[in-house]
C-alpha positions in Angstrom: 0.0 0.0 0.0 1.5 3.4 -1.1 1.9 6.0 1.6 0.8 9.6 1.4 3.6 12.2 1.2 3.9 15.0 3.6 6.4 17.9 4.2 8.1 18.4 7.6 10.4 21.4 7.9 12.6 22.5 10.8 14.1 25.9 10.9 17.5 26.2 12.6 19.6 29.4 12.8 23.4 29.2 12.7 26.2 31.7 13.3 28.6 32.7 10.5 31.0 30.1 12.0 28.3 27.3 11.5 27.4 27.0 15.2 23.7 26.1 15.7 22.2 28.8 17.9 18.3 28.8 17.7 15.8 26.3 16.6 12.6 24.5 17.5 14.0 23.1 20.7 15.1 26.5 22.1 11.9 28.1 20.9 9.7 25.4 22.6 11.8 25.7 25.8 11.2 29.5 25.8 7.5 29.0 25.3 7.3 26.5 28.1 9.1 29.1 30.4 6.4 31.6 29.4 3.8 29.0 30.3 5.3 27.7 33.5 7.3 30.8 34.7 10.1 28.5 35.6 13.0 27.0 33.6 12.9 23.8 35.8 9.2 23.3 35.1 9.7 24.1 31.4 12.5 21.5 31.2 10.5 19.0 33.0 7.5 19.4 30.7 9.8 18.5 27.8 11.4 15.7 29.7 14.7 17.5 29.6 17.3 17.7 32.4 17.4 21.0 34.0 21.1 21.2 33.5 20.6 20.8 29.8 18.0 23.5 29.7 20.4 25.8 31.4 23.2 24.9 29.0 20.9 25.6 26.0 19.9 28.9 27.4 23.5 29.9 28.3 24.8 28.9 24.8 22.0 31.0 23.1 22.7 34.0 25.4 26.4 33.8 24.6 25.7 33.6 20.8 23.2 36.4 20.8 24.9 38.7 23.3 21.8 39.2 25.5 19.9 37.5 28.3 16.9 35.3 27.4 15.6 34.9 30.9 15.2 37.0 34.0 15.3 34.7 37.0 14.4 35.2 40.6 15.5 33.0 43.4 13.3 31.4 46.1 11.6 33.8 48.5 8.1 33.9 49.9 6.5 33.2 46.6 9.2 30.9 45.2 11.6 31.5 42.4 10.8 31.7 38.7 11.9 32.9 35.4 10.4 35.1 32.6 11.5 35.9 29.2 13.3 39.2 28.5 12.1 41.6 26.0 14.8 40.5 23.6 13.8 36.9 24.1 10.2 37.6 23.4 11.2 39.5 20.3 13.5 36.7 19.0 10.8 34.0 19.8 8.1 36.1 18.0 10.3 36.7 14.9 11.3 33.0 14.8 7.7 31.8 15.0 6.6 34.4 12.4 9.3 33.5 10.0 8.6 29.8 10.7 4.9 30.4 9.7 5.8 32.3 6.5 8.2 29.5 5.4 5.7 26.8 6.2 3.0 28.5 4.2 5.3 29.0 1.2 6.8 25.5 1.5 3.5 23.7 1.7 2.2 25.5 -1.5 5.5 24.8 -3.3 5.4 21.2 -2.1 1.9 20.7 -3.5 2.9 22.2 -6.8 6.0 20.1 -7.0 4.7 16.7 -5.7 0.9 17.0 -6.2 1.1 14.6 -9.1 2.1 11.8 -6.7 -1.6 11.3 -5.5 -2.7 10.5 -9.1 0.0 8.0 -9.9 -1.0 4.4 -10.4 0.9 2.9 -7.5 1.3 -0.8 -7.4 4.1 -3.3 -6.7 
């Protein structure tokens, strides 16, 4: 039985020296921080070690040259984390770009591979 074709894109940003610095994983982690107000909870929701989440955030911060998170430690209401304005802008730009590319790519995919559905497929 022939399978249906589908397109799956993943957008990753790289530095000029070819180091990966931002992509779907970092974007999801930042979105989860927005949702949970905590890097630890965000990492746990992705089944990611907290140490790995911090490493990802630190690497991205070093690459971009600005903080992604503002963190508070403990206290009466507990600690937490929120996205900086720069992180919010970066995440918004990434998701907007991703949506634009997805829209274009799906239309282009259909024009290029739409014939596949009409082929007489048999083995």
